[in-house]
Structure formats: C-alpha cells, structure tokens
VOTOR-682150 format. One record per residue: residue number from 0; residue in three letters; z, y, x of N, C-alpha, C in turn. Coordinates in pm, whole numbers, plus 50000, padded with zeros to 5 digits. Atoms other than C-alpha are relative to their C-alpha. Example, Ala and Ser with C-alpha at 12.3 -4.5 7.8 and 13.67 -1.06 7.14 Angstrom:
% VOTOR-682150
SITE:0:ALA:50000:49881:50089:50780:49550:51230:50000:50120:50090
SITE:1:SER:49994:49881:49918:50714:49894:51367:50073:50109:49923
This chain:
% VOTOR-682150
SITE:0:MET:50014:49908:50146:80200:79268:76099:50146:50012:49979
SITE:1:THR:49892:49951:50117:80528:79228:75903:50117:50122:50118
SITE:2:ARG:49925:49905:49933:80722:79372:76236:49968:50129:49991
SITE:3:ARG:50049:49876:49999:80482:79678:76275:50042:50087:49871
SITE:4:TRP:49981:49936:50147:80508:79745:75880:50120:50052:49973
SITE:5:LEU:49876:49958:50014:80859:79750:75887:50054:50099:50093
SITE:6:ILE:49978:49884:49886:80869:79989:76185:49922:50133:49925
SITE:7:ASP:50071:49887:50080:80619:80197:76010:50087:50056:49848
SITE:8:LEU:49972:49945:50146:80788:80235:75679:50089:50114:49974
SITE:9:PRO:49942:49883:50030:81060:80488:75730:49891:50135:50030
SITE:10:THR:50101:49887:49951:80751:80703:75869:49911:50034:49860
SITE:11:ARG:50077:49967:50166:80572:80635:75521:50078:50083:49912
SITE:12:ILE:49915:49937:50120:80843:80723:75321:50017:50119:50043
SITE:13:HIS:50001:49837:50002:80923:81038:75508:49848:50078:49966
SITE:14:LEU:50167:49899:49996:80530:81170:75477:49983:49980:49862
SITE:15:TRP:50023:50002:50137:80566:81028:75117:50072:50122:49918
SITE:16:SER:49921:49920:50013:80874:81257:75044:49964:50133:49994
SITE:17:ALA:50053:49826:49938:80739:81536:75230:49887:50032:49916
SITE:18:GLU:50097:49963:50098:80398:81529:75023:50038:50023:49894
SITE:19:PHE:49957:50012:50113:80568:81469:74704:50068:50156:49990
SITE:20:GLN:49924:49888:50052:80823:81776:74730:49934:50124:50032
SITE:21:ILE:50099:49884:49983:80551:82028:74879:49911:50009:49913
SITE:22:ARG:50094:49950:50102:80296:81960:74647:50053:50026:49834
SITE:23:HIS:49918:49965:50154:80520:81997:74330:50029:50145:50021
SITE:24:ARG:49916:49845:50020:80588:82378:74449:49870:50085:49934
SITE:25:SER:50128:49921:50087:80354:82618:74266:49959:50103:50104
SITE:26:SER:50079:49962:49913:80091:82708:74474:49883:49907:49990
SITE:27:ALA:50112:50073:49990:79737:82632:74436:49875:50050:50075
SITE:28:ASP:50098:49944:49854:79584:82745:74789:49887:49863:50023
SITE:29:PRO:50091:50081:49991:79269:82520:74801:50042:49933:50168
SITE:30:GLU:49983:50053:49872:79342:82482:75178:50123:49917:50031
SITE:31:ARG:49894:50060:49985:79699:82405:75132:49961:49869:49902
SITE:32:LEU:50016:50140:50026:79568:82086:74916:49914:49931:50069
SITE:33:ARG:50065:50091:49921:79320:82009:75108:50052:49900:50129
SITE:34:ASN:49905:50015:49928:79589:81987:75395:50061:49879:49943
SITE:35:LEU:49853:50100:50043:79823:81768:75176:49890:49850:49958
SITE:36:ASP:50117:50127:50007:79488:81531:75097:49980:49919:50114
SITE:37:VAL:49985:50036:49883:79474:81470:75443:50124:49960:50037
SITE:38:LEU:49871:50052:49959:79817:81417:75518:49996:49880:49892
SITE:39:ARG:50024:50109:50108:79794:81155:75202:49945:49886:50056
SITE:40:ALA:50095:50093:49951:79532:80977:75373:50054:49952:50140
SITE:41:TYR:49966:50013:49849:79660:80994:75720:50151:49879:49954
SITE:42:ARG:49907:50103:50025:80006:80811:75560:49957:49867:49955
SITE:43:LYS:50060:50137:50015:79776:80546:75420:49964:49936:50085
SITE:44:SER:50099:50045:49844:79585:80478:75774:50131:49915:50052
SITE:45:ARG:49875:50002:49946:79944:80455:75906:49944:49965:50153
SITE:46:ALA:50010:49993:49880:79770:80542:76226:50116:50088:50093
SITE:47:PHE:49863:49918:49957:80133:80664:76355:49998:49971:50180
SITE:48:PRO:49949:50032:49822:80222:80730:76741:50092:49891:49985
SITE:49:ARG:49916:50099:49933:80392:80469:76912:50080:50017:50091
SITE:50:ASN:49908:49961:49906:80711:80567:77089:50029:49902:50102
SITE:51:ASP:49979:50064:49853:80690:80453:77443:50089:50087:50093
SITE:52:THR:49944:49910:49891:80896:80716:77593:50143:49931:50044
SITE:53:GLY:49854:50045:49924:81249:80504:77622:50077:50085:49919
SITE:54:LEU:49884:49982:50133:81424:80706:77367:49953:49975:49850
SITE:55:ARG:49983:50103:50094:81545:80577:77059:49900:50034:49885
SITE:56:SER:50102:49909:50097:81382:80831:76840:49957:50141:50036
SITE:57:THR:50056:49877:49949:81159:81130:76884:49872:50029:49946
SITE:58:PRO:50118:49990:50042:80912:81338:76753:49893:49963:50102
SITE:59:TYR:50077:50042:49901:80593:81255:76934:49846:50066:49955
SITE:60:PHE:50077:49930:50068:80278:81498:76877:49874:49893:50062
SITE:61:VAL:50136:50073:49951:80004:81269:77069:50036:49912:50119
SITE:62:ASP:49950:50089:49949:80117:80933:77196:49882:49982:50103
SITE:63:ALA:50111:50047:49853:79950:80765:77547:49877:49935:49927
SITE:64:ASP:50162:50060:50037:79662:80589:77298:49918:50111:49942
SITE:65:GLY:50082:49878:50040:79575:80935:77170:50017:49974:49845
SITE:66:ARG:49978:49991:50154:79739:80873:76827:50088:50132:49973
SITE:67:HIS:49933:49846:50016:79873:81197:76669:50081:49974:49868
SITE:68:CYS:49893:50024:50073:80164:81281:76474:49915:50061:49872
SITE:69:ALA:50058:49939:50131:80126:81401:76098:49953:50121:50033
SITE:70:VAL:50060:49840:50003:80092:81793:76183:49916:50005:50090
SITE:71:GLY:50114:49957:49964:79880:81725:76466:49880:49985:49990
SITE:72:HIS:50154:50068:50107:79631:81492:76230:49937:50122:49966
SITE:73:LEU:50045:49863:50088:79647:81811:76050:49940:50118:50057
SITE:74:MET:50057:49924:49939:79546:82038:76279:49900:49934:50100
SITE:75:ARG:50107:50044:49929:79311:81823:76482:49892:49999:49861
SITE:76:GLU:50102:49982:50105:79139:81784:76111:49947:50100:49938
SITE:77:SER:50023:49879:50009:79125:82147:76088:49920:50076:50096
SITE:78:GLY:50072:49919:49871:78940:82204:76389:50063:50050:50144
SITE:79:GLU:49887:49957:49893:79270:82335:76609:50004:49898:50147
SITE:80:HIS:49990:50103:49860:79147:82076:76920:50065:50056:50074
SITE:81:ASP:49947:49923:49887:79248:82363:77179:50167:50001:49999
SITE:82:ALA:49901:49983:50053:79559:82406:77007:50111:49899:50019
SITE:83:VAL:49977:50126:49959:79623:82037:76992:50037:49973:50128
SITE:84:ARG:49982:50042:49824:79592:82000:77371:50072:50067:50027
SITE:85:ARG:49866:49936:49963:79820:82240:77451:50089:49980:49971
SITE:86:ILE:49885:50005:50014:80087:82171:77270:50035:49821:50033
SITE:87:ALA:49960:50117:49930:80049:81775:77383:50008:50017:50160
SITE:88:ALA:49966:49973:49854:80062:81929:77733:50109:50032:50031
SITE:89:THR:49894:49892:49997:80358:82161:77685:50118:49956:49918
SITE:90:ALA:49882:50055:50109:80553:82006:77389:50009:49893:49949
SITE:91:ASN:50039:50096:50081:80487:81689:77321:50076:49950:49923
SITE:92:LEU:49915:50034:50070:80823:81585:77223:50098:50130:49914
SITE:93:ALA:49915:49870:50026:80921:81939:77084:50010:49991:49862
SITE:94:ARG:49995:49988:50158:81039:81971:76685:49893:50128:50016
SITE:95:ILE:50073:49860:50058:80807:82269:76505:50052:50094:50059
SITE:96:ASP:49933:49851:49954:81056:82510:76562:50016:50070:50153
SITE:97:GLU:50014:49965:49849:81059:82443:76927:49857:50028:50065
SITE:98:MET:50175:49979:49947:80662:82526:76983:50016:50139:50012
SITE:99:ASP:50045:49824:49936:80532:82824:77114:49920:50049:49841
SITE:100:PRO:50073:49944:50125:80424:83022:76779:49845:50004:50054
SITE:101:ALA:50197:49982:49982:80072:83095:76922:49932:49886:49974
SITE:102:ASP:50028:50148:50008:80036:82721:76930:49994:49933:49858
SITE:103:LEU:50010:50030:50173:80081:82726:76533:49963:50087:49891
SITE:104:ALA:50077:49887:50070:79900:83027:76442:49925:49927:49885
SITE:105:TRP:50075:50082:50124:79707:82754:76223:50052:50019:49858
SITE:106:ALA:49917:50018:50128:79995:82732:75988:49981:50133:49922
SITE:107:GLY:50007:49921:50071:79940:83073:75851:49836:49990:49920
SITE:108:ARG:50150:50036:50042:79558:82929:75758:50003:49879:49925
SITE:109:SER:50008:50123:50032:79657:82627:75669:50055:49988:49818
SITE:110:GLY:49917:50000:50106:79861:82716:75353:50133:49943:49953
SITE:111:LEU:49900:50026:49970:80151:82570:75460:50056:50040:50094
SITE:112:SER:49958:49913:49932:80439:82731:75578:50048:49923:50135
SITE:113:GLN:49902:50082:49893:80644:82665:75924:50083:49887:49947
SITE:114:ARG:49901:50092:50074:80933:82538:75719:49906:49858:49946
SITE:115:GLU:50043:50138:50088:80717:82295:75535:49903:49909:50120
SITE:116:LEU:50038:50067:49928:80539:82178:75844:50081:49914:50102
SITE:117:ALA:49843:50077:49948:80911:82097:76003:50012:49907:49904
SITE:118:ARG:49952:50087:50107:80945:81918:75672:49872:49861:50016
SITE:119:ILE:50102:50087:50015:80642:81733:75733:50008:49887:50112
SITE:120:GLN:50004:50017:49882:80688:81642:76115:50074:49863:49983
SITE:121:PRO:49901:50110:50015:80844:81270:76135:50048:49987:50170
SITE:122:GLN:49968:50049:49888:81056:81135:76396:49980:49820:50024
SITE:123:TYR:50037:50136:49986:80931:80811:76553:50094:49914:50092
SITE:124:ALA:49878:50097:49929:81192:80518:76622:49895:49913:50078
SITE:125:SER:50050:50122:49894:81125:80269:76895:50047:49871:49954
SITE:126:THR:49980:50085:50039:81096:79949:76835:50118:49927:50000
SITE:127:GLU:49876:50029:50044:81460:79859:76898:50090:50057:49969
SITE:128:GLN:49918:49931:50038:81591:80115:76752:49983:50011:49835
SITE:129:SER:50051:50074:50091:81381:79998:76464:50088:49914:49919
SITE:130:ALA:49911:50129:50056:81565:79697:76450:50140:49989:49973
SITE:131:PHE:49896:50003:50008:81867:79796:76520:50113:50087:49875
SITE:132:ASN:49938:49939:50118:81881:80043:76212:49983:49919:49894
SITE:133:LEU:49989:50124:50104:81778:79770:75982:50114:49898:49978
SITE:134:LEU:49892:50077:50016:82045:79577:76049:50100:50078:49901
SITE:135:LEU:49890:49938:50035:82296:79858:75977:49979:50036:49841
SITE:136:TRP:50023:49972:50188:82084:79982:75630:50036:49904:49940
SITE:137:THR:50011:50108:50079:82085:79638:75501:50148:49943:49968
SITE:138:ALA:49914:49995:50029:82431:79620:75552:50098:50080:49934
SITE:139:LEU:49904:49865:50106:82583:79960:75393:49910:49958:49873
SITE:140:VAL:49999:49976:50109:82366:79883:75103:50064:49844:49917
SITE:141:LEU:49964:50087:50008:82515:79547:75076:50169:50004:49937
SITE:142:VAL:49862:49957:50016:82859:79697:75039:50045:50014:49853
SITE:143:PRO:49979:50016:50171:82807:79785:74635:49994:49835:49961
SITE:144:PHE:50021:50151:50081:82717:79429:74566:50133:49937:50055
SITE:145:ALA:49804:50011:49962:83120:79358:74782:50056:50040:49904
SITE:146:VAL:49929:49908:50070:83244:79596:74564:49997:49918:49870
SITE:147:LEU:50032:50054:50108:83057:79416:74278:50086:49876:49963
SITE:148:ALA:49951:50162:50017:83167:79078:74335:50126:49983:49980
SITE:149:VAL:49855:49942:50036:83554:79198:74350:50018:50012:49871
SITE:150:LEU:49976:49946:50130:83497:79348:74025:49963:49885:49896
SITE:151:LEU:50024:50107:50099:83334:79050:73847:50113:49905:49985
SITE:152:GLY:49937:50103:50019:83592:78843:73963:50104:50033:49928
SITE:153:ARG:49888:49932:50123:83845:79078:73749:49968:50007:49868
SITE:154:ILE:50032:49971:50182:83634:79072:73429:50015:49826:49940
SITE:155:ARG:49935:50074:50093:83775:78837:73191:49892:49987:49846
SITE:156:LEU:50060:50048:50078:83502:78659:72986:50006:49884:49890
SITE:157:GLU:49972:50114:50060:83545:78440:72684:49914:49897:49975
SITE:158:ARG:50126:50122:49959:83202:78265:72746:49969:50013:50137
SITE:159:VAL:50028:49955:49887:83106:78202:73086:49881:49910:50020
SITE:160:ALA:50152:50087:49992:82728:78090:73161:49906:50110:50098
SITE:161:LEU:50103:49954:49890:82456:78223:73429:49916:49901:50089
SITE:162:ARG:50110:50058:49928:82144:78107:73555:50000:50039:50113
SITE:163:ALA:50014:49971:49823:82175:78111:73927:49889:50070:50052
SITE:164:GLY:50128:49955:49958:81835:78189:73985:49989:50156:49937
SITE:165:LEU:50001:49833:50023:81836:78511:73765:50085:50112:50067
SITE:166:ALA:49918:49930:49969:82140:78599:73901:49951:50055:50173
SITE:167:ILE:50057:49953:49829:81979:78602:74289:49874:50092:49990
SITE:168:ALA:50101:49908:50015:81677:78746:74142:50059:50145:49963
SITE:169:THR:50000:49864:50008:81839:79025:74027:50077:50055:50098
SITE:170:ALA:49926:49977:49891:82074:79076:74309:49889:50047:50146
SITE:171:ALA:50115:49901:49894:81771:79138:74512:49922:50062:49943
SITE:172:VAL:50110:49901:50044:81556:79310:74336:50068:50166:50016
SITE:173:CYS:49928:49881:49990:81844:79571:74311:49996:50026:50152
SITE:174:THR:49968:49948:49844:81927:79532:74705:49883:50069:50025
SITE:175:VAL:50109:49959:49975:81568:79621:74754:49999:50134:49982
SITE:176:LEU:50011:49869:50011:81560:79919:74577:50141:50077:50058
SITE:177:SER:49900:49953:49960:81880:80005:74686:50003:50088:50177
SITE:178:TYR:50016:49955:49884:81779:79986:75042:49856:50106:50000
SITE:179:LEU:50085:49894:50001:81444:80161:74981:50041:50136:49981
SITE:180:ALA:49899:49895:50049:81655:80438:74831:50083:50098:50089
SITE:181:TYR:49916:49962:49902:81890:80462:75134:49898:50077:50127
SITE:182:MET:50125:49979:49899:81547:80464:75361:49968:50131:49955
SITE:183:VAL:50038:49844:50012:81421:80788:75183:50102:50074:50053
SITE:184:LEU:49908:49909:49982:81748:80941:75190:49995:49991:50179
SITE:185:MET:49990:49992:49890:81771:80871:75577:49886:50039:50074
SITE:186:ALA:50142:49955:49950:81404:80964:75625:49967:50184:49935
SITE:187:SER:50057:49898:50045:81383:81287:75448:50068:50118:50041
SITE:188:GLY:49970:49879:49915:81568:81511:75671:50137:50065:49900
SITE:189:ILE:49926:49945:50115:81904:81540:75448:50077:50135:50065
SITE:190:HIS:49890:49892:49959:82073:81814:75636:49887:50144:49982
SITE:191:ARG:50092:49881:50033:81778:82062:75528:50037:50051:49839
SITE:192:ASP:49976:49969:50141:81893:82243:75198:49886:49981:49898
SITE:193:ASP:50117:50023:50079:81569:82212:75060:49991:49858:49897
SITE:194:ASN:50017:50164:50073:81583:81815:74987:50148:49980:49917
SITE:195:ILE:49873:50032:50068:81936:81817:74813:49970:49939:49881
SITE:196:LEU:50054:50071:50089:81744:81702:74489:49964:49843:50044
SITE:197:LEU:50012:50175:49918:81601:81382:74685:50120:49940:50045
SITE:198:VAL:49886:50055:49969:81937:81345:74828:50097:49941:49899
SITE:199:TRP:49919:50002:50067:82104:81322:74514:49933:49877:49908
SITE:200:LEU:50121:50100:50040:81798:81111:74374:50040:49843:50063
SITE:201:ALA:49979:50092:49901:81847:80869:74661:50132:49933:49946
SITE:202:TRP:49853:50036:50018:82236:80837:74617:49967:49919:49834
SITE:203:ILE:49967:50046:50138:82209:80769:74215:49929:49886:50018
SITE:204:ALA:50069:50138:49968:81943:80495:74326:50113:49881:50017
SITE:205:VAL:49924:50089:49946:82183:80324:74542:50148:49932:49920
SITE:206:VAL:49915:50064:50104:82457:80319:74298:49981:49958:49839
SITE:207:ALA:50081:50066:50115:82248:80238:73995:49945:49871:50000
SITE:208:GLY:50101:50083:49986:82120:79948:74150:50141:49864:49940
SITE:209:PRO:49922:50123:50037:82448:79721:74130:50078:50041:49853
SITE:210:ALA:49958:49986:50093:82554:79902:73826:49910:49902:49898
SITE:211:VAL:50069:50098:50057:82234:79742:73676:50002:49879:50027
SITE:212:ALA:49977:50103:50014:82313:79445:73794:50096:49936:49955
SITE:213:THR:49882:50009:50064:82639:79426:73655:49986:49961:49851
SITE:214:VAL:50041:49993:50133:82497:79501:73316:49945:49894:49925
SITE:215:VAL:50088:50135:50049:82238:79213:73330:50092:49851:50031
SITE:216:MET:49902:50114:49951:82483:78990:73495:50095:49965:49868
SITE:217:VAL:49927:50001:50109:82720:79057:73168:49929:49925:49907
SITE:218:VAL:50063:50055:50105:82434:78998:72925:49968:49828:50046
SITE:219:LEU:50087:50172:49960:82296:78668:73106:50128:49902:49968
SITE:220:VAL:49870:50109:50014:82676:78526:73115:50011:49980:49859
SITE:221:ARG:50001:49989:50176:82683:78583:72711:49925:49880:49955
SITE:222:ARG:50096:50096:50039:82404:78298:72701:50031:49876:50000
SITE:223:GLU:49946:50138:49974:82621:78015:72824:49880:49952:50086
SITE:224:ARG:50102:50075:49911:82364:77917:73103:50092:49874:50099
SITE:225:VAL:49934:50082:49888:82618:77800:73376:50129:50062:49981
SITE:226:ARG:49870:49918:50011:82956:77846:73475:50020:50113:50051
SITE:227:ALA:50001:49850:49982:83023:78228:73498:50118:50006:50104
SITE:228:GLU:49888:49972:49900:83365:78196:73705:49963:49978:50116
SITE:229:VAL:50052:49979:49825:83185:78091:74031:49859:50115:50019
SITE:230:VAL:50094:49873:49942:82956:78411:73993:50070:50084:50100
SITE:231:ALA:49935:49894:49893:83170:78634:74137:50021:49966:50132
SITE:232:PRO:49942:50017:49832:83296:78451:74456:49843:49956:50031
SITE:233:VAL:50112:50056:49910:82923:78297:74540:49920:50175:50011
SITE:234:THR:50091:49889:49964:82785:78684:74491:50105:50039:50134
SITE:235:GLY:49924:49972:49905:83097:78760:74719:49960:49920:50144
SITE:236:VAL:50015:50066:49862:83011:78483:74990:49875:50045:50059
SITE:237:ALA:50113:49940:49987:82683:78609:74963:49976:50115:50108
SITE:238:ALA:49989:49856:49943:82733:78972:75045:50048:50001:50128
SITE:239:GLY:49897:49991:49909:83023:78939:75270:49946:49901:50086
SITE:240:GLY:50045:50058:49870:82879:78641:75501:49868:50108:50030
SITE:241:LEU:50123:49932:49945:82537:78867:75508:50079:50103:50081
SITE:242:MET:49919:49885:49950:82754:79171:75596:50046:49938:50120
SITE:243:THR:49968:50030:49888:82919:78995:75853:49955:50000:50160
SITE:244:LEU:50135:50079:49866:82636:78821:76043:49947:50111:50055
SITE:245:LEU:50074:49887:49950:82450:79152:76035:50085:50092:50090
SITE:246:MET:49909:49875:49910:82744:79390:76188:50037:49914:50110
SITE:247:VAL:49975:50066:49840:82822:79117:76456:49908:50001:50082
SITE:248:VAL:50064:49972:49927:82506:79115:76570:49958:50148:50059
SITE:249:TYR:50020:49838:49968:82463:79491:76531:50130:50028:50121
SITE:250:LEU:49889:49921:49954:82792:79558:76685:50008:49933:50160
SITE:251:LEU:49969:50075:49856:82746:79297:77013:49873:50052:50052
SITE:252:ALA:50102:49941:49982:82371:79453:77038:50068:50131:50060
SITE:253:GLY:49934:49868:49964:82560:79792:77081:50062:49989:50104
SITE:254:ALA:49897:50009:49867:82806:79696:77352:49919:49979:50116
SITE:255:VAL:50094:50016:49908:82529:79565:77538:49902:50095:50031
SITE:256:ASP:50062:49890:49987:82338:79852:77516:50052:50085:50059
SITE:257:LEU:49884:49883:49968:82633:80087:77576:49978:49974:50166
SITE:258:PHE:49935:49996:49873:82661:79957:77913:49824:49985:50135
SITE:259:THR:50089:50009:49931:82297:79909:78016:49854:50081:49956
SITE:260:TYR:50110:49926:50006:82051:80175:77868:50014:50147:50068
SITE:261:GLU:49970:49893:49970:81995:80464:78003:49891:50092:49962
SITE:262:ALA:50090:49952:50046:81785:80739:77895:49910:50041:50106
SITE:263:PRO:50115:49953:49901:81442:80892:78093:50087:50125:50004
SITE:264:ALA:49915:49927:49901:81561:81116:78367:49923:50139:49923
SITE:265:ASP:50072:49875:50048:81301:81415:78198:49979:50071:49929
SITE:266:VAL:49981:49966:50168:81399:81413:77848:50137:49988:49994
SITE:267:TRP:49873:49985:50034:81697:81472:77684:50015:49905:49861
SITE:268:ASP:49993:50081:50094:81818:81214:77447:50139:50021:49921
SITE:269:ASP:49883:49947:50041:82029:81368:77209:50061:49945:49833
SITE:270:GLY:49970:50067:50145:82076:81133:76899:50109:49863:50009
SITE:271:PRO:49923:50121:49973:82352:80842:76858:49913:49904:49972
SITE:272:ARG:50071:50125:50026:82190:80511:76895:50080:49871:49908
SITE:273:PHE:49916:50107:50098:82469:80310:76712:50116:50063:49982
SITE:274:PHE:49894:49950:50043:82726:80431:76508:50116:49865:49978
SITE:275:PHE:49914:50136:50004:83006:80156:76586:50100:50040:49904
SITE:276:PRO:49916:49964:50141:83262:80337:76334:49956:49942:49860
SITE:277:ILE:50074:50075:50099:83017:80241:76058:49981:49871:50001
SITE:278:GLY:50028:50105:49978:82954:79973:76211:50128:49865:49958
SITE:279:PHE:49855:50053:50028:83332:79825:76223:50016:49966:49883
SITE:280:GLY:50010:50001:50130:83371:79924:75882:49956:49906:49878
SITE:281:ALA:50088:50099:50086:83103:79742:75709:50042:49882:50051
SITE:282:LEU:49947:50154:49987:83247:79430:75904:50092:49939:49959
SITE:283:LEU:49840:50042:50000:83582:79477:75821:49989:49984:49850
SITE:284:ILE:49996:50021:50136:83430:79487:75417:49926:49879:49976
SITE:285:GLY:50063:50131:50012:83230:79213:75523:50110:49889:49994
SITE:286:LEU:49886:50051:49951:83528:79005:75654:50086:49948:49878
SITE:287:LEU:49887:50006:50110:83774:79094:75351:49900:49929:49887
SITE:288:THR:50074:50066:50131:83488:79000:75107:49996:49839:49998
SITE:289:LEU:50022:50153:49991:83405:78662:75234:50119:49931:49997
SITE:290:THR:49844:50100:50046:83786:78560:75270:50013:50010:49888
SITE:291:TRP:49971:50008:50134:83836:78682:74932:49888:49880:49911
SITE:292:ALA:50075:50087:50084:83528:78507:74789:49996:49845:50040
SITE:293:VAL:49990:50144:49966:83582:78171:75003:50150:49941:49897
SITE:294:ARG:49883:50064:50096:83936:78128:74816:49989:50004:49878
SITE:295:ALA:50048:50027:50124:83833:78198:74532:49888:49938:49937
SITE:296:LEU:50058:50092:49988:83585:77990:74535:50047:49861:49969
SITE:297:ARG:49941:50136:50030:83766:77678:74611:50081:50022:49891
SITE:298:TRP:49917:50021:50118:83988:77764:74346:49958:49990:49865
SITE:299:ARG:50081:49989:50117:83769:77799:74069:49960:49849:50001
SITE:300:THR:50042:50121:50033:83599:77476:74133:50082:49892:49997
SITE:301:ARG:49876:50089:50032:83934:77281:74133:50003:50008:49856
SITE:302:VAL:49938:49968:50147:83977:77413:73787:49906:49915:49895
C-alpha cells in the first residue's frame, strides 16, 4: 500500500497542479467545469495506469488491465468510446501533440484546449524508476540542510540551547515541505512557459523551508534547553550521512542499470534514467558535510 502510494504521488501532484492551473483561468463553460470535476474525482480514485511497458517513464493511454490515463478517462466519461479505442490501438504511448487530431475532435466540445489536455496528460513512471527518483529527490532536498548545518556552525550565539526533539521535528517538517515542492516542480511540466509561476512557487518553498528552520532554531536556542554548540554538527551528520547513503545506493543502482537495461525494441526510450553528474555532485556535498560535521562534533564535545 505504502509503496503504491509513493509511486502514485507524482501523478496525483501533477493532476492536482494541472486542475488548479486550468480551473483558475477565466472560463465558465459548463462542459469545461464538468470535465475538471471528473478530473478531480479521477485523481482521488488513484485508478492510474500501471507502467508495464519496460520504459522508465511514458504516457500510457490505456494499460493492459484497462485502466485509462487522465485524458482517456475524460474522453470515456464523455462517451467517446470509439475514439478511446482508436487511440489505444494506434497511439497508446503517444503524447497528446503526437496523436491524430481527428481522434481528439472531442477537445473542441470539452471546453478544454489541446494545450490544456497536454498539460493534464501525465507520464507514468515504472516502479523501479519511481524508487530511483525518490532517492535522488530526497538527496537533493537535503542539500539546503547540509548548507544550513555549516551556516549554523558559523553563527555565534551567546546562549546555546535547543531541545533535540524540536530540532528534529522542525527539520523533518521542512524536509517534507521541500520534498513535496520539488515533486510539484518535477511533475508540472517545467519546460512549458505557462507554468513559470508554479515553478517559482516550488523553488520558493524549497528555499523557504530551510530558512524557516533556521529562524525556528535560533529562537529555540535562546530558550536555553540544551547545548546549542552541538546543533550544527548533529544537523550536518544527519543531512550529510543520509545524502551519502542515498547517493551511494543511487549510483550503484545506476551503474548496474547502465550495463543491464535494454529498452523494448518496439518503442523509443527518449529519457535519461539516471542523472550521474547530479548524483556525484550530491554525493560530494554529502561527504564534505559529513566530514566537517564529524570533526566539529568531536571537537565541540571535548570542550
């Protein structure tokens, strides 16, 4: 259950952001609003296609068990059964812009433009790709916390105290917020110009999370709960150690995949599956943070 929920999470965020964006454009077309309500119910149902194509990530109009993608579901609920069958037979893994316009004639009656349908259409990740992405994304949102640990180590406070439980809870909440924001960024079609506001909001959340954590930590430190000189190294050990572990697993899995994975012969796999430069960069940051934090922790606990 938990594994499936994590795999479906990017799709749910993608559909939520698409609905939010489209719904708030000025249009009171009743058919448009009805389709957006259908899309919301579809998102909540989580009856998404399962990627069994062998591809890491792909659109999937109708899967082998008859589950429809978001656009396919909208068309089916509007009575476009013949068009759905034709697309499933001839362009099942195609993007909206690659489909026969005749099969998408319904768009003119749906209240939704073809561009909006392309915005709605998700790509479904395989189970393996979702797991790999989760490793990378989690490591990336830990980068601000690694930087935060070093900055805290440079802050000189006259009174040093912080309750460990509150610090961990604050960092955990900010990590979750940053992770969700990054998921929105990656799942929301950042290459499309009409999503620039959403992109900025996602990045603001990623940056604001650690900033809020810093403010909360400084305020709590002044309450003289525990020794604050160990807060920065402990934060560094946690962030650096977890980043290092995640990226070692990610890069080893990528090395194995590089020599063993073969895309299906009848389809074109056009997307990178592992981002090795980013992975090595995150690994380096994690190792440097961990090294600094361990040395600082040893020195400060002796004082």
